[in-house]
C-alpha positions in Angstrom: 15.9 -16.1 -13.8 14.2 -12.7 -14.7 15.9 -9.6 -14.4 14.4 -5.8 -14.5 16.6 -3.1 -15.4 15.2 0.4 -14.8 16.2 3.3 -17.3 15.9 7.1 -16.8 15.1 7.0 -13.4 13.9 10.3 -12.1 12.0 12.1 -9.2 8.3 12.3 -9.1 5.6 14.0 -7.2 2.4 12.8 -7.8 0.4 11.7 -4.3 2.3 8.7 -3.1 4.3 8.3 -6.3 7.9 9.5 -5.7 9.8 8.3 -8.7 9.1 6.9 -12.0 11.2 4.9 -14.8 11.1 2.8 -17.5 11.8 -1.1 -18.2 11.7 -3.6 -21.2 9.9 -6.7 -20.9 9.5 -9.1 -24.0 10.6 -6.1 -26.3 8.1 -3.8 -25.0 8.5 -0.8 -22.8 6.8 -0.4 -19.7 6.1 2.5 -17.4 7.4 2.0 -13.7 6.4 3.9 -10.5 7.9 3.6 -7.3 6.4 4.7 -3.9 8.9 5.0 -1.0 7.7 4.2 2.5 8.9 6.5 5.6 12.3 6.6 6.9 11.1 5.4 10.6 8.0 3.3 9.7 6.3 0.7 7.3 4.4 1.0 4.5 0.7 1.1 5.4 -2.3 0.0 3.6 -3.3 3.7 3.2 -0.2 4.5 1.3 -0.3 1.2 -0.8 -4.0 2.0 -1.7 -3.1 5.5 -2.7 -0.2 4.4 -4.6 -1.9 1.8 -6.6 -4.8 4.1 -7.3 -2.5 6.8 -8.6 -0.5 4.6 -10.6 -3.4 3.1 -12.4 -4.9 6.7 -13.1 -1.5 7.7 -14.5 -1.3 4.8 -16.9 1.8 2.9 -15.2 2.2 -0.9 -15.8 4.7 -1.5 -13.0 4.3 -0.4 -9.4 7.3 -0.7 -6.8 6.4 -0.3 -2.9 10.0 0.2 -1.4 10.4 0.3 2.5 12.4 -0.8 5.6 9.2 -2.8 6.6 5.6 -3.4 5.4 2.4 -3.5 7.5 0.7 -7.0 7.4 -2.3 -5.0 6.3 -0.6 -3.6 3.5 0.6 -6.9 2.2 -2.8 -8.5 2.4 -4.2 -5.4 0.7 -1.9 -5.8 -2.1 -2.4 -9.5 -2.3 -6.2 -8.6 -2.9 -5.4 -5.8 -5.4 -3.2 -7.7 -7.5 -6.2 -9.7 -8.3 -8.6 -6.7 -9.1 -6.5 -4.4 -10.7 -5.6 -5.5 -14.1 -2.8 -4.2 -16.0 -0.8 -3.2 -12.9 2.0 -5.3 -11.8 2.6 -4.9 -8.0 5.7 -5.7 -6.0 7.3 -4.9 -2.5 10.8 -4.1 -2.2 12.5 -4.5 1.2 15.3 -1.7 1.6 18.5 -2.8 3.5 18.7 -0.7 6.7 22.5 0.0 5.6 21.4 3.2 3.6 20.6 4.8 7.1 23.9 4.7 8.1 25.6 6.1 4.8 29.3 5.7 4.2 29.9 4.1 7.8 29.8 0.8 6.1 31.7 -0.5 3.3 30.2 -0.6 0.3 30.8 -3.3 -2.3 29.3 -4.6 -5.6 27.6 -7.2 -3.7 25.8 -4.9 -1.4 22.2 -5.5 -1.8 20.4 -2.3 -0.9 16.7 -3.7 -2.5 15.4 -7.2 -2.3 12.0 -7.9 -3.6 10.7 -10.9 -1.3 7.6 -12.8 -2.9 4.8 -14.4 -1.2 4.8 -17.9 1.2 3.7 -21.1 -1.1 1.4 -22.8 1.6 -1.2 -25.1 1.4 -4.3 -25.5 3.7 -5.9 -29.1 4.3 -9.3 -29.7 6.0 -9.2 -32.4 8.3 -12.3 -35.2 8.9 -12.8 -33.5 12.2 -13.5 -30.1 10.7 -10.3 -28.6 11.7 -7.4 -27.5 9.4 -3.4 -27.9 8.9 -1.5 -25.3 7.1 1.8 -26.6 5.6 4.5 -24.1 4.5 6.1 -25.5 1.5 8.6 -22.4 0.6 8.9 -19.0 -0.3 10.6 -17.1 -3.4 13.0 -14.3 -3.2 13.5 -12.1 -6.3 17.1 -10.4 -6.3 17.1 -7.4 -8.6 21.1 -7.4 -8.5 21.5 -10.9 -9.9 18.2 -11.1 -11.6 17.8 -14.4 -10.2 14.6 -15.8 -8.5 15.8 -18.0 -5.3 13.1 -20.6 -4.2 13.7 -21.2 -0.4 12.2 -24.5 0.9 9.8 -24.3 4.1 12.6 -26.1 6.0 15.1 -23.3 5.2 13.2 -20.2 6.9 14.2 -18.6 9.7 10.7 -18.4 11.1 7.0 -18.6 10.3 4.0 -17.6 12.0 0.2 -18.5 11.8 -2.6 -16.3 12.9 -5.7 -18.7 12.8 -8.2 -16.0 12.6 -7.1 -13.2 10.7 -9.0 -10.1 11.1 -7.8 -8.4 8.4 -6.3 -5.6 10.4 -3.9 -6.9 13.1 -1.7 -10.0 12.9 -2.0 -12.2 15.8 0.6 -15.1 16.4 -1.4 -18.2 17.5 1.2 -20.5 16.4 5.2 -20.0 15.6 7.8 -22.4 14.0 11.4 -22.1 13.8 12.4 -24.7 11.2 15.8 -23.0 9.5 18.1 -23.1 12.6 18.9 -26.5 14.0 21.0 -25.0 16.9 18.3 -22.5 17.7 16.9 -24.2 20.8 20.7 -24.8 22.1 21.4 -21.1 21.9 17.9 -20.6 23.8 18.6 -23.4 26.3 22.1 -21.5 27.3 20.2 -18.2 27.4 17.7 -19.6 29.7 20.1 -21.7 31.9 17.4 -24.2 31.9 16.6 -27.7 30.8 14.3 -27.7 27.3 12.3 -30.9 26.5 13.6 -31.4 22.9 10.4 -33.4 21.9 8.2 -30.3 22.6 10.6 -27.9 20.6 11.4 -30.4 17.7 7.5 -30.1 17.0 8.3 -26.3 17.0 10.7 -26.9 13.8 8.2 -28.1 11.4 6.8 -26.9 8.4 3.0 -28.1 9.2 1.0 -26.3 11.5 -0.9 -27.9 14.7 -4.6 -28.6 13.7 -7.1 -25.5 14.5 -10.7 -24.8 14.3 -11.8 -22.3 12.0 -12.2 -18.9 13.8 -14.9 -15.9 13.5 -13.4 -14.5 10.4 -13.1 -17.6 8.6 -9.5 -16.4 7.5 -6.2 -17.2 7.9 -2.6 -15.5 7.7 0.8 -17.0 7.3 3.9 -14.7 7.9 7.4 -15.8 6.9 10.6 -14.2 7.8 13.9 -15.1 6.1 17.4 -15.2 7.8 18.1 -11.3 6.5 15.0 -10.1 8.7 12.8 -9.7 5.5 9.2 -10.5 6.1 6.3 -11.5 4.0 2.6 -12.6 4.4 -0.1 -14.6 2.4 -3.9 -14.3 3.6 -5.8 -17.2 2.9 -9.9 -17.5 3.1 -10.8 -21.1 4.5 -12.8 -23.0 2.3 -15.1 -25.9 4.0 -15.3 -28.0 1.1 -11.9 -28.5 -0.2 -8.1 -28.5 0.4 -6.2 -25.5 -1.3 -2.7 -24.6 -2.4 -1.6 -21.3 -2.7 2.0 -20.6 -4.5 
């Protein structure tokens, strides 16, 4: 796996950039900028946009957006910006909520404060009747403590959601699936004190979506949540002529 070590980390106050450092990659020194999200809110698309523009203007080669959560719009914006801004590598880093409670929790060498979470690996298939089916193949998680990239299968994620007509601003859950926990439905049944149709709920444990018709925006979004609560999203433009794999 790959490992990124930051040297000479120091505070910075340039717009939305709050810290800077250097890192080495293939024997070459790269300048790193870090933008931290708010203490009680997510990283927004506005913050991501300002941080990207400032990092590019100041000749940074790596940008890390670190926060407790990240808006879907920000993830979609960075997804597009990564293709349109050459020479700047952009990463999200989820900050563990543990930092908010200081020394109240025991600190160990294995404590994970920052976890970089990659994009979902999905495929989009166009059916003969004009509908589409999305398959979640997996998601990659980069752990900066170990330097390893762990590839999680779609069957092992806690939950994934599909917006079949993403407007680019607000993520609406149109389909929901929970493949990773085989006992989840037993827990739900006990909580509701009711009988649950096992066949109906078995369909919600799949990594393949139900067929859907393309919406007004001809765009979908897939959001994945892992068992640590980290979430990541991929936005896909629907192509009426061919199937696509996005990994």
